[in-house]
N, C-alpha and C positions, 0 to 999 in steps of 0.2 A: 267578449269575458278583456282579451285586449282593453279596449275601452278601458272600461272599467281599470287598470293597472297603470291604464297611465291618466283615464285621470285621481287616483292615489299619488302622486308621482305629483303630481299640479295644484293636488291640495290643501295644502301647508299644514296636511293632522297627522296625525300620529297613523301609522295603520293602523292603534288595534281601533283608533276614535271612529276609520274612513269604516273596518269593517261592520259596526257596531249601526256608523248613519248606515249601512245598503244595506243590514245583514245576513250577515254575509256569515258563511263558516269562517271561523281561522286555515283549518283543512283547506279548504274550498279553495279559497284569497291568495297562499301565501304557492298553494299548485300548480295557481295559472301565475302570477309572478314570476316563479320559476322557469313556464314554460316563455312567457315572454321575452324574460333576459336572453332563455335560451337561443330565440330567433333574435332577438336585439343584437346579441354581442357574438356571435356567433365567426366574425369576423379578426376575431382581435386579437387573440392565441392560439396559437394551436400544438397541441401541445409535444413533444419529444423526448423519445426514450436513446440512453443514452448508452453502451457499449462498455465501450477502455475508450481510455483518454489519452493519450501518452504525451508528450510534447512537441508531437507533427499534429495535435490534433490543431483543429479553425472550424470555430462556426460562423458565420454569414447569416445577417437576420439582416431580409427581407422588406424593407416598411414603403404602406401608399404616400406617394409624391417622388418614386422612384430611391428612398433615400436606403442608403446602406452599410451597415457596420458589420466589422470583419476582424478579428477577439482571434489569438491566434494561440499556442504551447499552452501550459504544463495547467495553469492556471485562466483556461479560458474559459471550461463551464460557472467556476463561481465568481466572477468575471462579467460575461453574458448575465448569473445572474442579482446581482450587485447593482448592476445596470438598469433590467425590467422592477425591482423597485423600487426603483428613483420612485 
């Protein structure tokens, strides 16, 4: 099924049209697309929960190729969110 999801991405047509042409149900297609996305996007971001934020808070983000971002202070969470939304 992953091959079908890849084919749909490369087809240049809408998902609805692809589903119709291949005789798939919408439920089946979107189920397998979600599974495909989970497998292929798993390394992007890791969910993080924070408990307390203080002026001493420091958040360090490590990206591939050795990129490191350090944000400190009371606005650290807001700053990181703004960076990730770019």
